[in-house]
Each structure stands twice: as structure tokens, then as C-alpha cells.
N, C-alpha and C positions, 0 to 999 in steps of 0.2 A: 430722651423723653421730651415730649412737647410741653413747653412752658406756657401756662394759661395766663400768667401775669403779663408776659410780653404781648400776648394776643390782645389783652384788654387795653394795654397802653397804645397799641397800634390803631385801635378804633376809637380812641378818645383824644381829645385835644385838637391842636391846630392842623395836624396832618391827617385828620379823619377822612376828609373827602378825597385827598390825594391817594391815600391807601386803599379806599374803597374802589376808586377808579382803576388803580393798578390791579387789584384783585379781580375786578370784572373783566379787564382786558386779558389777564392771564387765563381766566375761565373760558372766555370766548376763543382764544387761541387754542386751548386744549381741546375744546369741543370740535372746532374746525379740523384740527389735526387728527383726532380720533375718527371723525366722519370720513376724512380723506383716506386714511389707512384702511378703514373697513370697506369703503366703496371700491378701493383698488383691489382688495381681496375678493370682493363680490364679482368684480369684472373678470378677474383671473379665473374664479370658480365658474362663472357663466361661460367664458370662452372654453375652458376645459370641458365643461358639460356639453357645450355645443359640438366640440370636436369629437367627444365620445359618442354623442348622438349620431353624428355623421358616420362614424366608423360602424356603429351598430346598424344604422339603416343600410350601409353598404353591404354589411354582412347579411342582413335580411334580404336584400335584393339578390345577392349572389346565391344564398341558400334557398330563397323563394323562387329562383329562376327554374321552375319545374318544367315538365314536358309540355304542358299546355301553353305557357308563356313563350317558351322557346319556339314552338311551332308557329305561333302567330307572328313573332318577330321575323323568323326566316321567310314566311310567306310574304309579309310586307316588303321585305328586302328584295325578294326575287320578282314579285309582281311589279314593283316600281321600275324595274329594268326592262319590262316588256314595252315595246314601242307603242306610244299613244296612251299609256295608262296614267302616267303622271303620279301625283301624290295619292297614296292609298292607305286605308286602315282596314284591318282584318279582325273579325271576332269569330272564334271557333266555340261551338257549344259541345259539351260532353254529357254523356249519360251518368257518369260518376267521375270522381277525381282519381288521379294516379295513386297507386298503392305500393308501398315499400314492403318487401318481405325480408324481415331481419334474419340473421343467423342465430340459431339457438344452441346453447350448451345443454345437452341432455344427459342426465344421469339416471340410470335405472338399476334397480337391484331386485333379484328374485330369490325368495327363500322358500324352501320346501320343508314341511314338518310332517312326521308320521304320527298319527293319533290312533289310539285303540278305543273302540266304542264299547258299550256295555254288553254287547252280544259276543265280544271276543274278536271281532274283525278289525282290520286296520284300514285306515284311509290316509291318503296323502293330501295335505292342504298346501296350496301354492299361493304365496302372497307376492304381489308385484308392487314395487314402490318406484315411481318415476318423478323426476323433477325436471322442469324445463325453464331455463333462464335465457333472456336475450343477452347476446354478447355486445358489450359496449367498447368504444375506443375513446381514449382521452385526447382531447385537443390541446394545443399549446397554451390556450387561455384558461385551461382547467375545466372546461365544460365537457360533457360526455354526449356522444351520439351513437345510436345503434349501427353496427356494421350490417350492411344490407347484402342479401343474397341475390336479390333481383328486384327490378322495378316493373310492376304491371302497369302498362300504359292504359289510359282510359279509352273507352269507345267514343269515337267522334260521331256526333248526331247531326251537325249541320254547320254551315259557314255563311257569314254575312260579310260582304265586301263593299266598301264605299271607296270609289275611285274618281279622280277628276275626269278621266277620259271615258267613263262608262256609258255616255250617251251614244257612242259609236258602237254599232252592233258587232263589228269585227273585234274590237277591243274587248267588249263584253264576253264574246265567245272565247277569246284567248284566255281571259281571266278564269272563266268556268273550267276550261280544259286544264289549265295549270293547277287549279285547286283539286280537280277530280284526280289528276295524275299523282299529286303529292299526298292526298289524304285517303283516296279510295272511296270518297263520297259519290253518291249518285247525283246526276245533274240537277234533279228536282230539289235536292237538299242544299244547293248553293244559290244564294241570292246576291245579285250584284246591283248596286245603286250608284247614281251619279252623286259626286260629292258637292255639297253646297259651298260655293266659294264666296266668302264675304269680302 
């Protein structure tokens, strides 16, 4: 148990100021130590959260790497290899986004019952009950995603290309032909512009 008599004696008499100074120094050291420990934990937590955020954003990039993004990246890669094109950026416009068709688990049951009516005739009543559920797969991280049967690609409406070498008419024609061949777009739906070099 804590003795209050000893505490009173500590803060009275000749050693009063020495004891107060010692107590203040101990309190300061304690506060600094606690702040250091907590700030170290906060730094570890922040770095852990930052690493988790990076992993999640990588996952988002991988899962968000849909048909539209992939086509633009492929076009930029191939167009930059054409002689005279140089640095290039491509934007494809779509009438709608891509659509995933999931696989369904369908369960249906049919029941027939014979009923007699008031006039003595019989009639057959057929009842159909059907249930349709999307089939999911479990990922290693515990999340679930639907199993897809097919992916319906969106319809491409147009393309805008910005390239360093677009002022040359031959280069511009080559870019239009490459996009026309890879997307099936008509030439009037492909616009090519010179890149502004700063």
C-alpha cells in the first residue's frame, strides 16, 4: 500500500525543492518515453497501412485493367514503334462499357396437382418454381467474385490520337490505317493530332 505519511515528509522540509525537481524530471522522462513509443507505433502503423494501400491499388489496377484500358495501352505501344510517330497517347471512346455475363446456378421445380371443380370436372394445375443464383469463387484473401461465362466487349465509337510526328501526312495516314485495322473504325471516326512538346 502507498504510505501517505512518507509522501507528506518528501514534500516538506529541506529536501522539498530537490524532491520536486526529481519528480518533475521523472515525469518529463516518462512523457517523452510514452510519446516516443506511441510515435514509433504510429510510424509502423502508417507504413503498414501504406504498404496495404499499395497492394490494394495494385490489385485495383490489375482487376481494373479491363478491355478498354488494355486496347489503349496496346495501341500506344504499337503506334510508338511506327517510323516517325514518336511519343503517342491514345484515347478510345465507347458507346457502353464492357459487360461480364456470370454463370448462374439454376434450380427449378414443377409440381402438378389435379383439382375437381364444382361441376364434377377435373383440371390439372401446374406450378413452376425457379431460383437463379450467381456462382461465386473464393479468392485466397477471402473475397468473393462471380465466375464469368463470357465478357461482352463494348462497341468502339471513336479514337483520338496525339503523336509527336503527326504533322507529317504520311505518319498521320499510317496512324489512321493502324487504328482502322485494329479497331474496325471508319477513318472519319479517327482523329490524329500533333503532340504539344513543352
